[in-house]
MARBA-560065 format. One record per residue (C-alpha): residue number from 1; residue in one letter; x, y, z. Coordinates in nm, 2 decimals, m for minus. Example, Ala and Ser with C-alpha at 12.3 -4.5 7.8 and 13.67 -1.06 7.14 Angstrom:
2
[rec 1 "A" [1.23 m0.45 0.78]]
[rec 2 "S" [1.37 m0.11 0.71]]
This chain:
479
[rec 1 "N" [m1.77 m14.43 m1.74]]
[rec 2 "V" [m1.49 m14.74 m1.75]]
[rec 3 "L" [m1.14 m14.63 m1.59]]
[rec 4 "A" [m0.87 m14.83 m1.79]]
[rec 5 "L" [m0.55 m14.90 m1.60]]
[rec 6 "V" [m0.27 m15.00 m1.81]]
[rec 7 "L" [m0.04 m15.24 m1.56]]
[rec 8 "L" [0.29 m15.37 m1.62]]
[rec 9 "I" [0.28 m15.72 m1.50]]
[rec 10 "A" [0.63 m15.82 m1.35]]
[rec 11 "G" [0.72 m16.18 m1.49]]
[rec 12 "L" [0.45 m16.11 m1.80]]
[rec 13 "G" [0.68 m15.91 m2.01]]
[rec 14 "S" [0.40 m15.69 m2.15]]
[rec 15 "A" [0.10 m15.46 m2.05]]
[rec 16 "A" [m0.24 m15.54 m1.98]]
[rec 17 "T" [m0.57 m15.38 m1.95]]
[rec 18 "V" [m0.77 m15.43 m1.66]]
[rec 19 "K" [m1.13 m15.27 m1.61]]
[rec 20 "A" [m1.21 m15.15 m1.31]]
[rec 21 "A" [m1.56 m15.10 m1.13]]
[rec 22 "E" [m1.79 m14.86 m1.34]]
[rec 23 "E" [m1.78 m14.54 m1.13]]
[rec 24 "T" [m1.63 m14.19 m1.08]]
[rec 25 "Y" [m1.33 m14.07 m0.93]]
[rec 26 "H" [m1.35 m13.72 m0.79]]
[rec 27 "H" [m0.99 m13.67 m0.66]]
[rec 28 "R" [m0.67 m13.91 m0.70]]
[rec 29 "D" [m0.70 m14.00 m0.35]]
[rec 30 "E" [m1.02 m14.17 m0.38]]
[rec 31 "V" [m0.84 m14.42 m0.64]]
[rec 32 "R" [m0.50 m14.47 m0.42]]
[rec 33 "N" [m0.48 m14.82 m0.31]]
[rec 34 "H" [m0.77 m14.93 m0.52]]
[rec 35 "A" [m0.79 m15.29 m0.54]]
[rec 36 "V" [m0.84 m15.49 m0.86]]
[rec 37 "E" [m0.89 m15.87 m0.94]]
[rec 38 "L" [m0.66 m16.00 m1.20]]
[rec 39 "A" [m0.64 m16.35 m1.31]]
[rec 40 "G" [m0.78 m16.46 m0.96]]
[rec 41 "T" [m0.49 m16.24 m0.73]]
[rec 42 "T" [m0.61 m15.93 m0.60]]
[rec 43 "H" [m0.37 m15.65 m0.71]]
[rec 44 "V" [m0.31 m15.29 m0.51]]
[rec 45 "F" [m0.27 m15.02 m0.75]]
[rec 46 "H" [m0.14 m14.67 m0.64]]
[rec 47 "L" [m0.20 m14.39 m0.87]]
[rec 48 "A" [0.02 m14.09 m0.87]]
[rec 49 "A" [m0.11 m13.89 m1.17]]
[rec 50 "E" [m0.17 m13.51 m1.11]]
[rec 51 "G" [m0.46 m13.35 m1.12]]
[rec 52 "D" [m0.82 m13.45 m1.02]]
[rec 53 "F" [m1.08 m13.67 m1.22]]
[rec 54 "E" [m1.35 m13.51 m1.40]]
[rec 55 "G" [m1.68 m13.60 m1.42]]
[rec 56 "D" [m1.97 m13.72 m1.18]]
[rec 57 "K" [m2.22 m14.01 m1.16]]
[rec 58 "G" [m2.52 m13.94 m1.39]]
[rec 59 "E" [m2.30 m13.67 m1.57]]
[rec 60 "P" [m2.07 m13.81 m1.77]]
[rec 61 "G" [m1.80 m13.53 m1.92]]
[rec 62 "V" [m1.90 m13.26 m1.73]]
[rec 63 "S" [m1.64 m13.06 m1.52]]
[rec 64 "N" [m1.75 m12.96 m1.16]]
[rec 65 "N" [m1.43 m12.81 m1.09]]
[rec 66 "F" [m1.39 m12.44 m1.02]]
[rec 67 "T" [m1.10 m12.16 m0.95]]
[rec 68 "I" [m1.09 m11.95 m0.66]]
[rec 69 "T" [m0.92 m11.61 m0.72]]
[rec 70 "Y" [m0.82 m11.34 m0.43]]
[rec 71 "Y" [m0.73 m10.98 m0.45]]
[rec 72 "I" [m0.59 m10.82 m0.17]]
[rec 73 "N" [m0.55 m10.43 m0.19]]
[rec 74 "G" [m0.65 m10.44 m0.54]]
[rec 75 "E" [m0.37 m10.70 m0.66]]
[rec 76 "K" [m0.40 m11.08 m0.72]]
[rec 77 "V" [m0.26 m11.27 m0.48]]
[rec 78 "T" [m0.13 m11.62 m0.65]]
[rec 79 "D" [0.00 m11.80 m0.36]]
[rec 80 "L" [m0.33 m11.89 m0.10]]
[rec 81 "D" [m0.52 m12.19 m0.09]]
[rec 82 "P" [m0.72 m12.34 m0.21]]
[rec 83 "D" [m0.73 m12.17 m0.52]]
[rec 84 "G" [m1.00 m12.42 m0.66]]
[rec 85 "Y" [m1.29 m12.63 m0.52]]
[rec 86 "I" [m1.51 m12.93 m0.70]]
[rec 87 "S" [m1.86 m12.83 m0.64]]
[rec 88 "G" [m2.08 m13.08 m0.42]]
[rec 89 "V" [m1.79 m13.22 m0.23]]
[rec 90 "K" [m1.74 m13.04 0.09]]
[rec 91 "T" [m1.78 m12.67 0.23]]
[rec 92 "I" [m1.47 m12.47 0.13]]
[rec 93 "Y" [m1.30 m12.25 0.39]]
[rec 94 "L" [m1.12 m11.97 0.29]]
[rec 95 "P" [m0.76 m11.91 0.40]]
[rec 96 "S" [m0.69 m11.60 0.69]]
[rec 97 "P" [m0.36 m11.47 0.55]]
[rec 98 "T" [m0.14 m11.25 0.83]]
[rec 99 "F" [0.08 m10.96 0.78]]
[rec 100 "E" [0.34 m10.83 1.03]]
[rec 101 "G" [0.20 m10.48 1.16]]
[rec 102 "Y" [m0.13 m10.49 0.96]]
[rec 103 "D" [m0.47 m10.63 0.99]]
[rec 104 "F" [m0.70 m10.83 0.74]]
[rec 105 "S" [m1.05 m10.70 0.68]]
[rec 106 "G" [m1.18 m11.04 0.53]]
[rec 107 "W" [m1.30 m11.16 0.21]]
[rec 108 "Y" [m1.60 m11.00 0.02]]
[rec 109 "N" [m1.75 m11.08 m0.31]]
[rec 110 "N" [m1.70 m10.73 m0.42]]
[rec 111 "A" [m1.43 m10.47 m0.46]]
[rec 112 "T" [m1.57 m10.20 m0.25]]
[rec 113 "F" [m1.61 m10.41 0.04]]
[rec 114 "T" [m1.94 m10.40 0.12]]
[rec 115 "G" [m2.22 m10.67 0.26]]
[rec 116 "D" [m2.10 m10.96 0.48]]
[rec 117 "A" [m1.71 m11.05 0.48]]
[rec 118 "F" [m1.69 m11.45 0.35]]
[rec 119 "T" [m1.49 m11.71 0.59]]
[rec 120 "S" [m1.62 m12.01 0.36]]
[rec 121 "F" [m1.88 m12.07 0.10]]
[rec 122 "S" [m2.11 m12.40 0.07]]
[rec 123 "K" [m2.04 m12.73 m0.11]]
[rec 124 "E" [m2.31 m12.66 m0.33]]
[rec 125 "T" [m2.18 m12.35 m0.44]]
[rec 126 "T" [m2.10 m12.34 m0.84]]
[rec 127 "G" [m1.90 m12.14 m1.08]]
[rec 128 "H" [m1.56 m11.97 m1.07]]
[rec 129 "Q" [m1.51 m11.75 m0.75]]
[rec 130 "V" [m1.33 m11.41 m0.67]]
[rec 131 "F" [m1.29 m11.28 m0.35]]
[rec 132 "Y" [m1.15 m10.95 m0.25]]
[rec 133 "G" [m0.95 m10.83 0.10]]
[rec 134 "K" [m0.75 m10.57 0.22]]
[rec 135 "T" [m0.51 m10.46 0.50]]
[rec 136 "V" [m0.53 m10.17 0.74]]
[rec 137 "P" [m0.21 m10.09 0.97]]
[rec 138 "H" [m0.26 m10.27 1.30]]
[rec 139 "V" [m0.33 m10.03 1.62]]
[rec 140 "Y" [m0.13 m10.04 1.91]]
[rec 141 "Q" [m0.19 m9.87 2.32]]
[rec 142 "V" [0.08 m9.63 2.41]]
[rec 143 "T" [0.03 m9.59 2.77]]
[rec 144 "F" [0.19 m9.33 2.98]]
[rec 145 "D" [0.26 m9.45 3.36]]
[rec 146 "L" [0.28 m9.09 3.55]]
[rec 147 "K" [0.43 m9.26 3.84]]
[rec 148 "G" [0.24 m9.06 4.06]]
[rec 149 "G" [0.18 m8.74 3.86]]
[rec 150 "A" [m0.10 m8.59 3.65]]
[rec 151 "F" [m0.13 m8.45 3.32]]
[rec 152 "P" [m0.26 m8.08 3.35]]
[rec 153 "D" [m0.52 m8.13 3.16]]
[rec 154 "A" [m0.73 m8.34 2.95]]
[rec 155 "T" [m0.45 m8.58 2.81]]
[rec 156 "S" [m0.57 m8.93 2.77]]
[rec 157 "T" [m0.31 m9.19 2.96]]
[rec 158 "I" [m0.35 m9.40 2.64]]
[rec 159 "Q" [m0.27 m9.30 2.28]]
[rec 160 "D" [m0.40 m9.51 2.00]]
[rec 161 "V" [m0.13 m9.52 1.74]]
[rec 162 "E" [m0.12 m9.73 1.38]]
[rec 163 "H" [0.18 m9.94 1.31]]
[rec 164 "G" [0.47 m9.76 1.19]]
[rec 165 "A" [0.32 m9.42 1.31]]
[rec 166 "I" [0.50 m9.20 1.57]]
[rec 167 "V" [0.33 m9.14 1.92]]
[rec 168 "S" [0.24 m8.74 1.99]]
[rec 169 "E" [0.48 m8.61 2.30]]
[rec 170 "P" [0.17 m8.53 2.55]]
[rec 171 "T" [0.17 m8.20 2.77]]
[rec 172 "A" [0.42 m8.23 3.02]]
[rec 173 "P" [0.27 m8.40 3.37]]
[rec 174 "E" [0.27 m8.23 3.70]]
[rec 175 "K" [0.37 m8.41 4.04]]
[rec 176 "D" [0.29 m8.28 4.40]]
[rec 177 "D" [0.30 m8.50 4.73]]
[rec 178 "E" [0.01 m8.51 4.97]]
[rec 179 "I" [0.20 m8.32 5.25]]
[rec 180 "V" [0.02 m8.05 5.44]]
[rec 181 "G" [0.23 m7.76 5.56]]
[rec 182 "V" [0.55 m7.61 5.37]]
[rec 183 "S" [0.88 m7.49 5.49]]
[rec 184 "T" [0.94 m7.14 5.68]]
[rec 185 "I" [1.24 m7.11 5.41]]
[rec 186 "G" [1.19 m6.98 5.09]]
[rec 187 "P" [1.14 m6.96 4.74]]
[rec 188 "I" [0.87 m7.27 4.75]]
[rec 189 "P" [0.91 m7.42 4.44]]
[rec 190 "E" [0.58 m7.43 4.20]]
[rec 191 "H" [0.57 m7.83 4.23]]
[rec 192 "D" [0.72 m8.06 4.46]]
[rec 193 "F" [0.87 m8.27 4.16]]
[rec 194 "I" [1.03 m8.18 3.84]]
[rec 195 "F" [0.94 m8.41 3.56]]
[rec 196 "R" [1.26 m8.53 3.36]]
[rec 197 "G" [1.10 m8.66 3.04]]
[rec 198 "W" [0.94 m9.03 2.94]]
[rec 199 "Y" [1.20 m9.34 2.96]]
[rec 200 "I" [1.08 m9.71 2.82]]
[rec 201 "D" [1.19 m9.92 3.14]]
[rec 202 "P" [1.04 m9.87 3.50]]
[rec 203 "E" [1.38 m9.86 3.59]]
[rec 204 "L" [1.43 m9.52 3.43]]
[rec 205 "T" [1.75 m9.64 3.24]]
[rec 206 "T" [1.70 m9.54 2.87]]
[rec 207 "A" [1.49 m9.24 2.73]]
[rec 208 "F" [1.24 m9.29 2.51]]
[rec 209 "D" [1.29 m9.12 2.16]]
[rec 210 "F" [0.94 m8.98 2.02]]
[rec 211 "N" [1.09 m9.02 1.68]]
[rec 212 "T" [1.09 m9.38 1.70]]
[rec 213 "P" [0.80 m9.56 1.48]]
[rec 214 "I" [0.55 m9.77 1.69]]
[rec 215 "T" [0.55 m10.16 1.62]]
[rec 216 "G" [0.37 m10.30 1.96]]
[rec 217 "N" [0.24 m10.20 2.24]]
[rec 218 "I" [0.43 m9.99 2.47]]
[rec 219 "T" [0.44 m9.86 2.83]]
[rec 220 "L" [0.61 m9.51 2.89]]
[rec 221 "Y" [0.77 m9.41 3.23]]
[rec 222 "A" [0.76 m9.07 3.36]]
[rec 223 "K" [1.06 m8.95 3.54]]
[rec 224 "W" [1.05 m8.73 3.82]]
[rec 225 "G" [1.32 m8.51 3.98]]
[rec 226 "L" [1.38 m8.28 4.31]]
[rec 227 "P" [1.41 m7.95 4.30]]
[rec 228 "V" [1.73 m7.78 4.34]]
[rec 229 "T" [1.84 m7.46 4.42]]
[rec 230 "E" [2.23 m7.31 4.41]]
[rec 231 "A" [2.37 m7.23 4.72]]
[rec 232 "G" [2.29 m6.88 4.84]]
[rec 233 "T" [1.91 m6.91 4.74]]
[rec 234 "N" [1.79 m7.06 5.04]]
[rec 235 "N" [2.11 m7.03 5.32]]
[rec 236 "D" [2.40 m6.79 5.36]]
[rec 237 "L" [2.64 m7.04 5.19]]
[rec 238 "G" [2.66 m6.83 4.84]]
[rec 239 "T" [3.02 m6.68 4.85]]
[rec 240 "K" [3.18 m7.02 4.97]]
[rec 241 "Y" [2.97 m7.31 4.77]]
[rec 242 "G" [2.83 m7.10 4.49]]
[rec 243 "N" [2.95 m7.20 4.15]]
[rec 244 "N" [2.60 m7.23 3.90]]
[rec 245 "T" [2.61 m7.63 3.92]]
[rec 246 "L" [2.28 m7.75 4.05]]
[rec 247 "G" [2.31 m8.07 4.30]]
[rec 248 "D" [2.68 m8.01 4.46]]
[rec 249 "Q" [2.75 m7.94 4.81]]
[rec 250 "G" [2.55 m7.64 4.99]]
[rec 251 "D" [2.28 m7.66 4.74]]
[rec 252 "T" [1.97 m7.74 4.86]]
[rec 253 "V" [1.71 m7.96 4.73]]
[rec 254 "W" [1.31 m7.97 4.81]]
[rec 255 "V" [1.18 m8.30 4.97]]
[rec 256 "A" [0.86 m8.34 5.14]]
[rec 257 "N" [0.76 m7.98 5.16]]
[rec 258 "S" [1.13 m7.87 5.32]]
[rec 259 "W" [1.43 m7.76 5.19]]
[rec 260 "W" [1.73 m8.00 5.28]]
[rec 261 "Q" [2.09 m7.89 5.24]]
[rec 262 "I" [2.31 m8.10 5.06]]
[rec 263 "I" [2.63 m8.23 5.28]]
[rec 264 "D" [2.77 m8.44 5.04]]
[rec 265 "D" [2.66 m8.48 4.65]]
[rec 266 "D" [2.78 m8.82 4.58]]
[rec 267 "M" [2.82 m9.07 4.87]]
[rec 268 "D" [2.97 m9.35 4.69]]
[rec 269 "N" [3.16 m9.13 4.44]]
[rec 270 "N" [3.02 m9.30 4.16]]
[rec 271 "V" [2.86 m9.08 3.88]]
[rec 272 "T" [2.77 m9.41 3.67]]
[rec 273 "N" [2.48 m9.44 3.94]]
[rec 274 "G" [2.35 m9.12 3.98]]
[rec 275 "L" [2.39 m8.83 4.28]]
[rec 276 "Q" [2.34 m9.00 4.58]]
[rec 277 "A" [2.36 m8.75 4.81]]
[rec 278 "L" [2.37 m8.72 5.22]]
[rec 279 "V" [2.14 m8.43 5.31]]
[rec 280 "L" [2.02 m8.23 5.64]]
[rec 281 "K" [1.68 m8.08 5.72]]
[rec 282 "M" [1.73 m7.70 5.75]]
[rec 283 "E" [1.46 m7.67 5.99]]
[rec 284 "A" [1.43 m7.88 6.32]]
[rec 285 "L" [1.13 m8.12 6.29]]
[rec 286 "T" [0.81 m7.97 6.48]]
[rec 287 "S" [0.65 m8.14 6.76]]
[rec 288 "D" [0.38 m8.28 6.46]]
[rec 289 "E" [0.64 m8.40 6.24]]
[rec 290 "A" [0.81 m8.60 6.55]]
[rec 291 "T" [0.51 m8.72 6.72]]
[rec 292 "G" [0.19 m8.65 6.53]]
[rec 293 "D" [0.03 m8.39 6.79]]
[rec 294 "S" [m0.04 m8.12 6.56]]
[rec 295 "G" [0.20 m7.91 6.75]]
[rec 296 "M" [0.41 m7.64 6.53]]
[rec 297 "A" [0.67 m7.56 6.76]]
[rec 298 "T" [1.03 m7.68 6.77]]
[rec 299 "Y" [1.06 m8.04 6.91]]
[rec 300 "I" [1.28 m8.11 7.20]]
[rec 301 "S" [1.37 m8.47 7.31]]
[rec 302 "H" [1.59 m8.65 7.52]]
[rec 303 "F" [1.83 m8.88 7.31]]
[rec 304 "K" [1.64 m9.20 7.42]]
[rec 305 "D" [1.35 m9.29 7.60]]
[rec 306 "D" [1.48 m9.38 7.92]]
[rec 307 "T" [1.44 m9.24 8.25]]
[rec 308 "T" [1.73 m9.33 8.41]]
[rec 309 "N" [2.00 m9.24 8.17]]
[rec 310 "P" [1.81 m9.08 7.87]]
[rec 311 "D" [2.12 m8.93 7.73]]
[rec 312 "N" [2.36 m9.19 7.76]]
[rec 313 "Y" [2.49 m9.36 7.44]]
[rec 314 "F" [2.60 m9.66 7.53]]
[rec 315 "N" [2.36 m9.89 7.71]]
[rec 316 "S" [2.47 m10.04 8.04]]
[rec 317 "D" [2.56 m10.35 7.82]]
[rec 318 "G" [2.78 m10.17 7.61]]
[rec 319 "T" [2.49 m10.15 7.30]]
[rec 320 "N" [2.41 m9.89 7.11]]
[rec 321 "S" [2.13 m9.68 7.23]]
[rec 322 "Y" [2.04 m9.50 6.89]]
[rec 323 "E" [1.94 m9.84 6.82]]
[rec 324 "L" [1.69 m9.81 7.08]]
[rec 325 "A" [1.59 m9.49 7.08]]
[rec 326 "V" [1.21 m9.51 6.99]]
[rec 327 "G" [0.89 m9.35 7.11]]
[rec 328 "T" [1.01 m8.97 7.17]]
[rec 329 "G" [1.34 m9.01 7.17]]
[rec 330 "L" [1.56 m8.91 6.92]]
[rec 331 "R" [1.55 m9.25 6.69]]
[rec 332 "G" [1.17 m9.28 6.75]]
[rec 333 "A" [1.11 m8.88 6.64]]
[rec 334 "I" [1.30 m8.93 6.34]]
[rec 335 "D" [1.15 m9.29 6.25]]
[rec 336 "H" [0.78 m9.10 6.28]]
[rec 337 "Y" [0.87 m8.82 6.05]]
[rec 338 "Y" [1.00 m9.05 5.79]]
[rec 339 "M" [0.71 m9.32 5.79]]
[rec 340 "S" [0.45 m9.06 5.80]]
[rec 341 "T" [0.55 m8.78 5.59]]
[rec 342 "V" [0.85 m8.90 5.36]]
[rec 343 "A" [0.82 m9.30 5.27]]
[rec 344 "A" [0.48 m9.31 5.10]]
[rec 345 "N" [0.60 m9.00 4.82]]
[rec 346 "Y" [1.00 m9.06 4.81]]
[rec 347 "T" [1.05 m9.40 4.83]]
[rec 348 "D" [1.22 m9.37 4.45]]
[rec 349 "H" [1.43 m9.12 4.59]]
[rec 350 "V" [1.56 m9.25 4.91]]
[rec 351 "Q" [1.85 m9.49 4.93]]
[rec 352 "A" [1.89 m9.74 5.13]]
[rec 353 "V" [2.22 m9.71 5.36]]
[rec 354 "N" [2.40 m9.90 5.69]]
[rec 355 "L" [2.42 m9.65 5.96]]
[rec 356 "H" [2.72 m9.84 6.12]]
[rec 357 "N" [2.64 m9.76 6.50]]
[rec 358 "P" [2.90 m9.90 6.70]]
[rec 359 "T" [2.92 m10.10 7.01]]
[rec 360 "L" [3.14 m9.95 7.28]]
[rec 361 "A" [3.40 m10.25 7.23]]
[rec 362 "E" [3.42 m10.15 6.83]]
[rec 363 "Y" [3.41 m9.80 6.94]]
[rec 364 "N" [3.69 m9.84 7.18]]
[rec 365 "A" [3.89 m10.05 6.95]]
[rec 366 "A" [3.84 m9.78 6.65]]
[rec 367 "N" [3.97 m9.47 6.87]]
[rec 368 "N" [4.22 m9.72 7.10]]
[rec 369 "L" [4.04 m9.62 7.42]]
[rec 370 "T" [3.95 m9.79 7.75]]
[rec 371 "W" [3.64 m9.62 7.82]]
[rec 372 "G" [3.35 m9.80 8.05]]
[rec 373 "N" [2.98 m9.79 7.97]]
[rec 374 "N" [2.89 m9.63 8.27]]
[rec 375 "G" [3.15 m9.33 8.23]]
[rec 376 "G" [3.43 m9.51 8.36]]
[rec 377 "G" [3.78 m9.50 8.22]]
[rec 378 "A" [3.93 m9.15 8.06]]
[rec 379 "S" [3.74 m8.95 7.88]]
[rec 380 "W" [3.82 m8.85 7.52]]
[rec 381 "L" [3.79 m8.41 7.52]]
[rec 382 "N" [3.82 m8.44 7.14]]
[rec 383 "S" [3.58 m8.72 7.05]]
[rec 384 "Y" [3.43 m8.47 6.78]]
[rec 385 "M" [3.76 m8.57 6.60]]
[rec 386 "D" [3.59 m8.94 6.55]]
[rec 387 "D" [3.58 m9.00 6.19]]
[rec 388 "H" [3.48 m9.39 6.20]]
[rec 389 "F" [3.13 m9.52 6.15]]
[rec 390 "A" [3.03 m9.33 5.86]]
[rec 391 "T" [2.70 m9.37 5.69]]
[rec 392 "E" [2.72 m9.59 5.37]]
[rec 393 "L" [2.49 m9.65 5.08]]
[rec 394 "E" [2.43 m10.03 5.13]]
[rec 395 "V" [2.16 m10.24 4.87]]
[rec 396 "T" [2.06 m10.49 5.15]]
[rec 397 "G" [2.05 m10.18 5.36]]
[rec 398 "T" [1.75 m9.98 5.51]]
[rec 399 "K" [1.56 m9.68 5.37]]
[rec 400 "Q" [1.52 m9.42 5.64]]
[rec 401 "A" [1.58 m9.12 5.80]]
[rec 402 "F" [1.86 m9.07 6.04]]
[rec 403 "A" [2.08 m8.82 6.28]]
[rec 404 "L" [2.40 m8.75 6.15]]
[rec 405 "S" [2.71 m8.91 6.30]]
[rec 406 "Y" [3.06 m8.76 6.34]]
[rec 407 "G" [3.19 m8.99 6.07]]
[rec 408 "D" [2.90 m8.83 5.85]]
[rec 409 "I" [3.05 m8.50 5.94]]
[rec 410 "H" [3.41 m8.58 5.85]]
[rec 411 "V" [3.37 m8.83 5.56]]
[rec 412 "H" [3.11 m8.70 5.38]]
[rec 413 "M" [3.14 m8.33 5.45]]
[rec 414 "G" [3.53 m8.34 5.43]]
[rec 415 "M" [3.65 m8.21 5.77]]
[rec 416 "P" [3.95 m8.28 5.88]]
[rec 417 "A" [3.97 m8.46 6.18]]
[rec 418 "S" [4.17 m8.15 6.39]]
[rec 419 "P" [4.10 m7.98 6.70]]
[rec 420 "T" [4.15 m7.65 6.52]]
[rec 421 "D" [3.88 m7.75 6.27]]
[rec 422 "K" [3.52 m7.79 6.47]]
[rec 423 "I" [3.31 m7.54 6.28]]
[rec 424 "S" [3.13 m7.60 5.97]]
[rec 425 "D" [2.94 m7.38 5.78]]
[rec 426 "L" [2.75 m7.67 5.62]]
[rec 427 "L" [2.57 m7.71 5.98]]
[rec 428 "N" [2.50 m7.35 6.09]]
[rec 429 "F" [2.10 m7.29 6.02]]
[rec 430 "S" [2.02 m6.99 6.20]]
[rec 431 "S" [2.08 m6.86 6.58]]
[rec 432 "S" [1.74 m6.94 6.71]]
[rec 433 "L" [1.74 m7.28 6.95]]
[rec 434 "D" [1.69 m7.51 6.66]]
[rec 435 "N" [2.02 m7.44 6.55]]
[rec 436 "Q" [2.14 m7.71 6.80]]
[rec 437 "F" [2.04 m8.09 6.73]]
[rec 438 "W" [2.11 m8.38 6.82]]
[rec 439 "L" [2.40 m8.61 6.64]]
[rec 440 "R" [2.40 m9.03 6.68]]
[rec 441 "S" [2.77 m9.04 6.83]]
[rec 442 "V" [2.92 m9.03 7.16]]
[rec 443 "A" [3.06 m8.69 7.31]]
[rec 444 "V" [3.29 m8.69 7.60]]
[rec 445 "N" [3.21 m9.01 7.74]]
[rec 446 "S" [2.94 m9.28 7.75]]
[rec 447 "R" [2.74 m9.08 7.93]]
[rec 448 "G" [2.65 m8.78 7.70]]
[rec 449 "A" [2.54 m8.82 7.32]]
[rec 450 "G" [2.69 m8.54 7.06]]
[rec 451 "A" [2.56 m8.26 6.93]]
[rec 452 "V" [2.61 m7.92 6.72]]
[rec 453 "R" [2.51 m7.60 6.81]]
[rec 454 "A" [2.59 m7.27 6.57]]
[rec 455 "G" [2.77 m7.53 6.34]]
[rec 456 "D" [3.04 m7.58 6.59]]
[rec 457 "I" [3.06 m8.00 6.60]]
[rec 458 "S" [3.23 m8.01 6.95]]
[rec 459 "Y" [2.93 m7.87 7.15]]
[rec 460 "R" [2.85 m8.08 7.43]]
[rec 461 "N" [2.65 m7.89 7.66]]
[rec 462 "P" [2.27 m7.97 7.68]]
[rec 463 "V" [2.01 m7.72 7.59]]
[rec 464 "Y" [1.88 m7.82 7.94]]
[rec 465 "N" [1.83 m8.14 8.11]]
[rec 466 "G" [2.03 m8.27 7.79]]
[rec 467 "R" [1.73 m8.21 7.55]]
[rec 468 "Q" [1.79 m8.10 7.19]]
[rec 469 "P" [1.60 m8.06 6.89]]
[rec 470 "V" [1.61 m8.30 6.56]]
[rec 471 "R" [1.73 m8.26 6.28]]
[rec 472 "P" [1.73 m8.55 6.05]]
[rec 473 "A" [1.94 m8.64 5.74]]
[rec 474 "M" [1.85 m8.88 5.45]]
[rec 475 "A" [2.07 m9.04 5.16]]
[rec 476 "L" [1.87 m8.92 4.86]]
[rec 477 "L" [1.95 m8.96 4.49]]
[rec 478 "I" [1.92 m8.63 4.34]]
[rec 479 "N" [1.96 m8.70 3.98]]
């Protein structure tokens, strides 16, 4: 074939026809920048005409251009490339369309989608081509994080859900702790935790709506609450504190297979961050709970492990001895109980606190006293009126169990600091020995730590040889 190029030559003012080399051009890219010698000068011509050049060497006038037609879900699609090809030039690769929320099945050469799917065809292929594809909804996984719970049946923790569909709400899960032994105070809850619903975030701030169309993989988190009973169910406070409102002062909450009495239903008086209650264990620690020795009798201890001054509240240097009451003393017994029984199962519920345990100097300054750390100076007979040094919620504090202080009794229980108000129903549990328990506050003078007996916060006399039962408190997220 002879390709005639019509050239407009600047300066000649006329058109000239030049014969290029005799060959066939299959595509415009092959003739761009084609060099032609004209009157001894080489000229480069750029052809910008649309369309392909037809013909092939040895087959003049025969077209090798063919179309490619696509159908998706039975409808013709015209915006996919390539939409044509030239046989004998190169392998043709078919497009891979994408659709939000749907998966593409691949291309087939028949409308029934049988046989193998095509991703390309060879350069030797001839003829017009028609390909058929379809989409199917993408399948997402909805994962249920049980947060230590379990489904009571064979429900899977993963559901496959098609794009735009809704997930089926599973059977409510159940959760129990691994603590052996139960309270002697009843009734005993069927389960140690109460299921409170599914949430979309690990912080459990936003509840999930099961009418929500699923458009991606998600994880739903189980929220667990603690069993709570109305005042009067497990104690004798029904007349004074019973009000059919669960979770307030005088009610009881089930934690670590024990009932705990709510002393203050919200320690920071801020309902926007939940009810962070101050609770007190209704039963004194057993020997096993305090030391791990398997004994079931009430544990009786000195205030601290100091054979010389086992019940002195301040150390000889004026520091606070509760901080050093490790081992078999008050602090050691409570720490052992918390770490062995509570921490592993209730870390999501226990709140971090600052105990504000005072030194001798801080105590004297707060109460305008001049005590000596070895008992010298004036005694303060009304030391139980001290309303300083209450436990406070503090994010940077420590998650722990602890002994109550006089500050906790006055600030969190609401008792007035008055010599005439010495008895609290909230601290009166029984007439038995374990109705006495240590406080982490000084009483009378620096030689003796405080205690409560039958609800009397002014009680100072030791049970025998300065030994008392241990009844821990905690800051607990009730709701």
